C-alpha positions in Angstrom: 0.0 0.0 0.0 1.4 3.4 -0.9 1.1 6.2 1.7 0.8 9.9 0.7 3.6 12.0 2.2 5.6 15.1 1.3 9.4 15.1 1.1 12.2 17.5 0.4 14.8 16.6 -2.3 17.6 18.1 -0.1 19.5 15.6 2.1 20.8 16.4 5.6 22.9 14.3 7.9 21.9 16.6 10.8 18.7 18.4 11.4 18.6 21.6 9.3 19.0 24.9 11.3 16.0 27.0 12.3 16.8 29.5 9.6 16.8 26.8 6.9 13.6 24.9 7.9 11.1 27.6 6.7 12.7 27.5 3.2 12.5 23.8 2.7 10.4 22.9 -0.4 8.3 19.7 0.0 6.8 17.7 -2.8 3.9 15.4 -2.5 4.6 11.7 -3.3 3.1 8.3 -2.5 5.4 5.6 -1.3 5.4 2.2 0.3 6.6 2.2 3.9 9.9 0.8 2.8 10.4 3.8 0.4 9.6 6.2 3.3 12.2 4.5 5.4 14.7 4.8 2.6 14.1 8.6 2.4 14.6 8.9 6.2 17.8 6.9 6.1 19.2 9.1 3.3 18.5 12.3 5.3 15.5 13.7 3.4 13.2 15.9 5.4 9.6 14.7 5.1 6.1 15.3 6.4 3.4 12.8 7.2 0.8 14.9 5.3 0.3 16.7 2.0 -0.5 20.4 1.6 -1.6 22.7 -1.2 1.2 24.9 -2.6 3.8 23.7 -0.1 2.0 25.7 2.6 2.3 23.8 5.8 -0.8 25.4 7.4 -4.1 23.9 8.6 -6.0 25.8 5.8 -3.8 24.1 3.1 -4.0 20.6 4.5 -5.0 17.9 1.9 -4.6 14.5 3.6 -2.6 12.3 6.0 -2.6 8.6 6.5 0.6 8.2 8.6 1.5 9.4 12.0 5.1 9.5 13.2 7.2 10.1 16.2 10.2 12.5 15.7 13.6 11.5 17.1 16.3 14.1 16.6 19.0 12.6 18.7 20.6 9.8 16.8 18.2 6.9 17.1 18.3 4.5 14.1 15.2 2.9 12.5 16.4 -0.5 13.8 16.6 0.9 17.4 13.2 2.5 17.1 11.5 -0.7 16.1 12.7 -2.3 19.4 11.1 0.4 21.6 
């Protein structure tokens, strides 16, 4: 089953700085869970939902089928599956 998300083509090995985050451009895409995991492992910022015109505001929300927990301090996907 493909899941609708949004992702950024840029890759980051560390969380982008607060002055960079507002300028990230997200594209809507539908991927299988394994594809989403691949994006995460490669350092692509991503969103669980999709929004009109890349505007991450309630009034521009289209849809969301996935909910996620955000870990910013070095946990791997393998470690997270054992929680």
